[in-house]
N, C-alpha and C positions, 0 to 999 in steps of 0.2 A: 393604389394603396401604399401608404408610407409605413415602412418598417422601423421599429425602434432598434437602432444599431448600437446603442450605448452598452458598454460593458464596464463593470466595476470589479476590480480584483478583490476588494475587501467587503463587498456587499453581495448578498444573495442574488444571483442571476437566474437561478432555477428554484422554483418553489416546490416543496414536496419531494425533496430528494429521497426521503425514506420510502416513498411509493414508486420510485423508479425501478426499472428492471435491474436485477442484481448484476447482470453482466455489463450493463451501461455504467453502473457505479464502479465496477472493476476496471472498465476501459479507461476512465479518467483517473482512477486511483493508481493504476499502473504508472501513469505519467507523473503524478504527484510524488509517489514513492521514489521513482527513479530520480527525479530532480533533487529531492531531499538527500538521497544517497550520494549523488554526484557532488552536491555542494558540501556535504559533510566530508567526503574524501578529499576534495580540493582544499578544504580548510585545514584538515588534520594530517594528511599524508601526501606531502609534496613528492613529486617524481615526474618521470616521463609519462606522456599520454598513455602509452601502452600499459604501464604499471598502474596508472589511475584506473584505466578500464578494467583491468583484472581485479582490482580491489572493489570497484563498484559492482562488478559481476558477482563477487562473493557475497554481496548484500542483496542484490536484486534478482538473482536466479530463482526459479520456482523452488528448487531444492532448499535454498537458504530461507526463502520466505516461508516455506512449510515448517521449517525448524523453528523460526521465530513465532509463527502462528501457534504452533503446538505449545510452546513455552507460555505464550499469552493465555491460551486456554487453560493450561495446567495451573496457572497462577490467578485465574479468575480476574483478569485485568479489564475485560470488556464490560461496558454498561449493558443493561438489558436491551436497549435499542441497537447498540453495536453488535451484540450477540445475534439479534434477529436478522440484521443485515448480513452478517457473516454466514449464518445458517442458510439464508436464501441463496446466497452466492455459491456456497459449497454444494448445495443440492441442485442447483440449476443444471439442466441438461446442456451440455456444451460439446460441440462436434470437434473442437480443436484440442490439442494436447501439447504440453511442453516437450521439447526435443530430448532433454536429459533428465526427465523427472517421471515418477510413476503417476498414475491417475490420482491416487490419494494425495500425493505431494502437490499436484496441480490444483486439486480442489481446495486444499488448505491455502495455497498461494492466492488463488482467485478470491477466496473469502477475505484474506488480508487486504488485498487490493480494493475490494468493494468497501471495506470499512474506511480505508484511506480516502476513497472517492466520496463516500458519504460525508465524512468529516470536512473534506475540502468544500464540497458544494454547500454544506451548512455554514461554512466560514467559521468553523470552530477550530481556529488556528492553535489555541492553547492546548486543546486535546490532541490535535494532530502532532504538535511538538512533543507532548507527553508520551504519546504512543511511539513516535520515532526514537525518542531518547531511551525508552525502555528497550527497544530493539537494539540500538547502538551499544548500550551498556552491556547487554548480553553478548553481542557480536565481539566487542573488544575483550571481554572476559574469557570467551570460549573459542569462537570460530577464528577470530583474527590471529590467535597465537600460532 
């Protein structure tokens, strides 16, 4: 049996992302969010690798992600579909927990990562950039200071 091993970065490789398990969406969303944060920091905050790592951590930690997600929820930034993905992820039973975050912070962060995973798998790069820009504007205005 021959497998289709092709992969296209800009085309959907997975159909029905909105039907995937929420934690699977968060799994890939964690990586997408992390790479966006790393690229942003490298572009805008030059420094030694250790300094870059600390800045990236201030964006990608569960505690930071929970703050960003709460702001997104307070401002009604999510679409109905994104909100449904977020709620599924937040309410998913998960046996793991972040080292330096409360259970609620971890749930908010998982929801944010699931939304990023969903947008990535849907190849909705414009919306992904819009969401990340919203987070970064808030980060630069408040947390970064």
